C-alpha positions as CSV (number, residue, x, y, z in Angstrom):
1,M,0.0,0.0,0.0
2,P,2.8,2.6,0.8
3,Q,4.3,1.8,-2.6
4,T,1.0,2.4,-4.3
5,L,0.7,5.8,-2.5
6,R,4.2,6.8,-3.6
7,K,3.4,5.8,-7.1
8,S,0.2,7.8,-7.0
9,E,2.1,10.8,-5.6
10,R,4.7,10.6,-8.3
11,D,1.9,10.4,-10.9
12,Q,0.2,13.4,-9.4
13,K,3.5,15.4,-9.3
14,R,4.2,14.5,-12.9
15,N,0.7,15.5,-14.0
16,R,1.1,18.8,-12.1
17,N,4.4,19.5,-13.8
18,I,2.9,18.7,-17.2
19,A,0.0,21.0,-16.4
20,T,2.4,23.7,-15.3
21,R,4.4,23.5,-18.5
22,E,1.2,23.5,-20.6
23,A,0.1,26.7,-18.7
24,V,3.5,28.3,-19.3
25,R,3.3,27.4,-23.0
26,E,-0.2,28.9,-23.2
27,Q,1.0,32.1,-21.6
28,K,3.9,32.3,-24.0
29,N,1.5,31.7,-27.0
30,Q,-0.8,34.4,-25.7
31,R,2.0,36.9,-25.3
32,Y,3.1,36.1,-28.8
33,C,-0.4,36.6,-30.1
34,D,-0.6,39.9,-28.3
35,Y,2.7,40.9,-29.7
36,I,1.7,40.0,-33.3
37,R,-1.6,41.8,-32.8
38,D,0.3,44.9,-31.6
39,L,2.6,44.7,-34.6
40,K,-0.4,44.5,-36.9
41,T,-2.0,47.4,-35.1
42,Q,1.1,49.4,-35.4
43,E,1.4,48.4,-39.0
44,A,-2.2,49.5,-39.6
45,L,-1.6,52.8,-37.9
46,R,1.5,53.3,-39.9
47,S,-0.4,52.5,-43.1
48,K,-3.0,55.0,-42.1
49,D,-0.3,57.6,-41.5
50,Q,1.3,56.9,-44.8
51,E,-2.1,57.1,-46.5
52,S,-2.6,60.5,-44.8
53,L,0.8,61.6,-46.1
54,V,-0.1,60.4,-49.5
55,L,-3.3,62.3,-49.4
56,S,-1.6,65.4,-48.1
57,A,1.1,65.1,-50.9
58,R,-1.3,65.0,-53.8
59,E,0.5,68.0,-55.0
60,K,3.6,66.0,-55.6
61,T,4.4,64.6,-59.0
62,R,3.1,61.3,-60.3
63,A,6.6,59.8,-60.3
64,Q,7.1,60.6,-56.6
65,R,3.7,59.0,-55.8
66,M,4.7,55.9,-57.8
67,E,8.0,55.6,-56.0
68,E,6.4,55.9,-52.6
69,R,3.9,53.3,-53.5
70,H,6.7,51.0,-54.7
71,I,8.6,51.5,-51.5
72,R,5.6,50.9,-49.4
73,Q,4.8,47.7,-51.3
74,E,8.3,46.4,-50.8
75,Q,8.1,47.2,-47.1
76,E,4.8,45.3,-46.8
77,N,6.2,42.4,-48.7
78,S,9.3,42.3,-46.5
79,A,7.1,42.5,-43.4
80,A,4.9,39.7,-44.7
81,V,8.0,37.6,-45.4
82,I,9.5,38.3,-42.0
83,N,6.2,37.5,-40.3
84,S,5.8,34.3,-42.3
85,Q,9.4,33.2,-41.4
86,R,8.8,34.1,-37.8
87,E,5.6,32.2,-37.6
88,A,7.3,29.2,-39.3
89,K,10.1,29.3,-36.7
90,I,7.6,29.6,-33.9
91,R,5.7,26.6,-35.2
92,S,8.9,24.7,-35.6
93,R,10.0,25.5,-32.0
94,E,6.6,24.6,-30.7
95,H,6.7,21.3,-32.6
96,E,10.2,20.5,-31.2
97,R,9.1,21.5,-27.7
98,D,6.0,19.2,-28.0
99,L,8.3,16.4,-29.2
100,K,10.7,17.0,-26.3
101,I,7.8,17.0,-23.8
102,A,6.4,13.8,-25.2
103,E,9.8,12.2,-25.1
104,H,10.3,13.4,-21.6
105,V,6.9,12.0,-20.5
106,K,7.8,8.7,-22.2
107,E,11.2,8.6,-20.5
108,M,9.5,9.3,-17.1
109,K,7.0,6.5,-17.7
110,E,9.8,4.1,-18.7
111,H,11.8,5.2,-15.7
112,D,8.9,4.6,-13.4
113,K,8.3,1.2,-15.0
114,E,11.9,0.3,-14.6
115,K,11.9,1.4,-11.0
116,Q,8.7,-0.7,-10.4
117,L,10.3,-3.7,-12.1
118,E,13.5,-3.2,-10.1
119,L,11.4,-2.9,-6.8
120,E,9.5,-6.0,-7.6
121,S,12.7,-7.8,-8.5
122,K,14.2,-6.7,-5.1
123,K,11.1,-7.9,-3.3
124,L,11.2,-11.3,-5.0
125,H,15.0,-11.6,-4.3
126,K,14.4,-10.6,-0.7
127,H,11.6,-13.1,-0.4
128,L,13.7,-15.9,-1.9
129,E,16.6,-15.0,0.5
130,E,14.2,-15.0,3.5
131,K,12.8,-18.3,2.3
132,E,16.3,-19.7,1.8
133,A,17.4,-18.4,5.3
134,S,14.2,-20.0,6.8
135,M,14.9,-23.3,5.2
136,K,18.6,-23.1,6.3
137,R,17.5,-22.3,9.9
138,Q,15.0,-25.2,9.8
139,E,17.8,-27.5,8.4
140,E,20.2,-26.3,11.1
141,E,17.5,-26.8,13.8
142,A,16.8,-30.3,12.5
143,Q,20.6,-31.0,12.4
144,K,21.0,-29.8,16.0
145,K,18.0,-31.8,17.0
146,R,19.5,-34.9,15.4
147,Q,22.8,-34.2,17.1
148,R,21.1,-33.7,20.5
149,A,19.1,-36.9,20.0
150,S,22.4,-38.8,19.0
151,L,24.2,-37.3,22.0
152,E,21.3,-38.2,24.3
153,E,21.2,-41.7,22.9
154,K,25.0,-42.1,23.5
155,R,24.6,-40.7,27.0
156,E,21.8,-43.1,27.8
157,A,23.8,-46.0,26.3
158,Q,26.8,-44.9,28.5
159,I,24.5,-44.8,31.5
160,R,23.1,-48.2,30.7
161,E,26.6,-49.6,30.2
162,K,27.8,-48.1,33.5
163,E,24.7,-49.5,35.2
164,F,25.4,-52.9,33.7
165,E,29.0,-52.8,34.8
166,R,28.0,-51.6,38.3
167,N,25.4,-54.4,38.6
168,K,27.9,-56.9,37.3
169,R,30.5,-55.8,39.9
170,E,27.8,-55.9,42.6
171,Q,26.8,-59.4,41.7
172,E,30.4,-60.5,41.6
173,R,31.0,-58.9,45.0
174,L,27.9,-60.6,46.5
175,K,28.9,-63.9,44.9
176,A,32.4,-63.5,46.4
177,Q,30.9,-62.7,49.9
178,G,28.5,-65.6,49.6
179,G,31.3,-68.0,48.8
180,A,33.3,-66.8,51.8
181,T,30.4,-67.2,54.2
182,K,29.7,-70.7,52.9
183,T,33.4,-71.7,53.4
184,G,33.4,-70.4,57.0
185,A,30.2,-72.3,57.8
186,E,31.7,-75.5,56.4
187,R,34.9,-75.0,58.4
188,G,32.8,-74.5,61.6
189,V,30.9,-77.7,61.1
190,T,34.1,-79.6,60.6
191,D,35.7,-78.3,63.8
192,G,32.5,-79.2,65.8
193,Q,32.7,-82.7,64.5
194,E,36.3,-83.1,65.5
195,G,35.6,-81.8,69.0
196,N,32.8,-84.2,69.5
197,A,35.1,-87.1,68.4
198,A,37.7,-86.0,70.9
199,E,35.3,-85.9,73.8
200,S,34.1,-89.4,73.0
201,I,37.7,-90.7,73.0
202,S,38.9,-89.0,76.2
203,P,38.5,-91.1,79.5
204,R,35.6,-90.4,81.8
205,D,36.2,-89.6,85.5
């Protein structure tokens, strides 16, 4: 969701920038139109002044009037050519500017797309790394668990072996004690029998 918001903010910012540039271009176009209109107004006023001069100079010779008309015509033609060239240059500049704006917008879109793809690639890479780390932790835990189980089994086997050895030694000790007790009892019986035999042999008083 934060990434969608950031993308929306970038789109809004880009749209505002485009709208600002369009407004600036409209202002420039309006100023130029005003400038052309002023030029035409001035030209019209100048033409009127010239016509007034012509009217006031009716007394001059026909040759002078023809010359003035010729000069005025050349000026008008020159102004028309200049205006036509200027308008052509303006249209060319506007066309180039429009192409640059379109190219810029295209580059911005491609850049945003590349950033989005890069971000998704990083997210996928991070997800895979986290998954791999999780699997590694699970494998390590399983390995530790197997090691603990093996150690526990060895410890229990050692305990059983020690218990077996202790029981074996205890049995051997008890067996040895039992044999010694039995031998002593047998020796006591033998001594008793010998004493009785001696008493039977000795003279009575």
